[in-house]
C-alpha positions in Angstrom: -18.5 44.1 43.0 -15.4 45.5 44.6 -12.2 47.1 43.3 -10.4 43.8 42.5 -13.1 42.8 39.8 -11.8 43.3 36.2 -13.6 45.8 34.2 -14.8 43.2 31.6 -16.8 41.3 34.4 -18.2 44.5 35.6 -19.5 45.2 32.2 -20.9 41.7 31.9 -22.5 42.0 35.3 -24.2 45.2 34.5 -25.5 43.9 30.9 -26.9 40.7 32.5 -28.5 42.6 35.6 -30.3 45.0 33.2 -31.9 42.2 30.9 -35.4 40.7 31.9 -35.2 37.3 32.9 -35.0 35.1 29.8 -36.7 32.1 31.1 -39.9 34.2 31.7 -40.4 36.1 28.1 -43.2 38.7 27.9 -44.6 37.0 24.9 -47.6 34.8 24.6 -47.6 31.7 26.6 -47.4 28.5 24.6 -48.2 25.0 25.8 -45.3 22.7 24.4 -47.7 19.6 24.3 -50.6 21.7 22.6 -50.2 20.2 19.1 -49.8 16.8 20.5 -53.0 16.9 22.5 -55.0 18.3 19.6 -53.8 15.4 17.4 -54.8 13.0 20.0 -58.2 14.6 20.2 -58.6 14.1 16.6 -57.6 10.5 16.8 -60.1 9.8 19.5 -62.9 11.4 17.8 -62.3 9.6 14.5 -62.2 6.3 16.3 -65.6 7.1 17.9 -67.3 8.4 14.8 -66.0 5.4 13.0 -67.4 3.0 15.5 -70.6 4.4 16.8 -73.4 6.5 15.4 -74.9 9.4 17.6 -78.6 10.7 17.8 -80.0 13.4 20.0 -81.9 12.1 23.0 -84.5 14.7 22.3 -84.8 14.8 18.6 -84.9 18.4 17.2 -84.0 20.1 20.4 -82.2 23.3 19.6 -78.5 24.0 20.1 -77.6 27.3 21.4 -74.3 28.9 22.5 -73.3 31.3 25.2 -71.6 34.4 24.0 -68.0 34.3 25.4 -64.6 33.8 23.7 -65.0 29.9 23.7 -68.5 29.7 22.8 -69.7 26.9 25.2 -73.3 25.3 24.3 -75.8 26.5 26.9 -77.5 23.2 27.5 -75.0 20.7 26.1 -75.5 18.1 23.4 -77.3 15.1 24.7 -76.7 12.0 22.6 -77.0 8.4 22.5 -74.4 6.2 20.9 -75.2 3.1 18.9 -72.6 0.6 17.7 -72.1 0.7 14.0 -72.7 -2.7 12.3 
């Protein structure tokens, strides 16, 4: 800024320039649609469980998990659906 800029504007320019960008906060990132997606997933699952029964392809096969933060299944869970009557 030059010498014709009022002191108040110089102070505002210095204040805003020293702040981190407000659009990119340093806190945890949140998905705005996460709650809606979770709710839709619950609706889909309840609809499927209400209309179908499920049985394992290989009855009695063990269900094991990988050790990681999300704990995925090692082999998956193979099931056969049957319409409820």
